[in-house]
C-alpha positions in Angstrom: -13.8 -16.6 -22.4 -14.4 -19.8 -20.0 -10.7 -20.9 -20.3 -9.7 -17.3 -18.9 -12.3 -17.8 -16.3 -10.9 -21.0 -15.1 -7.3 -19.7 -15.6 -8.1 -16.7 -13.2 -9.7 -18.8 -10.7 -6.8 -21.3 -10.5 -4.4 -18.3 -10.1 -6.7 -16.8 -7.3 -6.6 -20.4 -5.5 -2.7 -20.3 -5.8 -2.7 -16.8 -4.3 -5.2 -17.7 -1.6 -3.1 -20.7 -0.5 0.0 -18.7 -0.6 -1.4 -16.0 1.6 -2.9 -18.6 3.9 0.5 -20.4 4.4 2.2 -17.0 4.9 -0.6 -16.1 7.5 -0.3 -19.3 9.5 3.4 -20.3 9.1 5.1 -17.4 7.4 6.0 -19.6 4.4 5.9 -18.3 1.1 5.4 -21.2 -1.4 5.8 -19.1 -4.6 9.0 -17.7 -3.4 10.2 -21.2 -2.3 9.3 -22.7 -5.7 10.6 -20.0 -7.9 13.9 -18.9 -6.1 12.9 -16.1 -3.7 10.4 -13.3 -3.7 12.5 -11.1 -5.9 13.1 -13.5 -8.6 11.7 -13.0 -12.0 9.6 -16.1 -11.9 8.1 -15.4 -8.5 7.3 -11.7 -9.8 5.6 -13.0 -12.6 3.4 -15.5 -10.7 2.6 -12.6 -8.0 1.6 -10.2 -11.0 -0.5 -13.0 -12.6 -2.4 -13.5 -9.4 -2.8 -9.9 -9.1 -4.3 -9.4 -12.7 -6.6 -12.4 -12.2 -8.0 -10.7 -9.1 -8.6 -7.6 -11.0 -10.1 -9.7 -13.9 -12.3 -11.6 -11.5 -13.5 -8.3 -9.8 -14.1 -6.6 -12.9 -16.2 -9.2 -14.7 -17.8 -11.1 -11.9 -21.5 -10.3 -13.2 -20.6 -11.5 -16.8 -18.8 -14.5 -15.3 -22.1 -15.3 -13.2 -24.2 -14.7 -16.4 -22.1 -17.1 -18.6 -21.8 -19.9 -16.1 -25.6 -19.7 -15.6 -26.4 -20.2 -19.3 -23.8 -22.9 -19.7 -25.1 -25.1 -16.9 -28.8 -24.6 -18.0 
């Protein structure tokens, strides 16, 4: 499960950076990298970021417990 936690965290960072770039400069990095915001690849990335957010929100307590046990 830790691998899924790390993947979700990376996707959330990608999403956060993309939103930050959009908010500051109206620049959509995902769309630029994957051929526009309506391209299939961009939609996949946007969807994965959304799923990662739902996963993190739904399992934040379990993630905290796992990481606390692993670091002890």
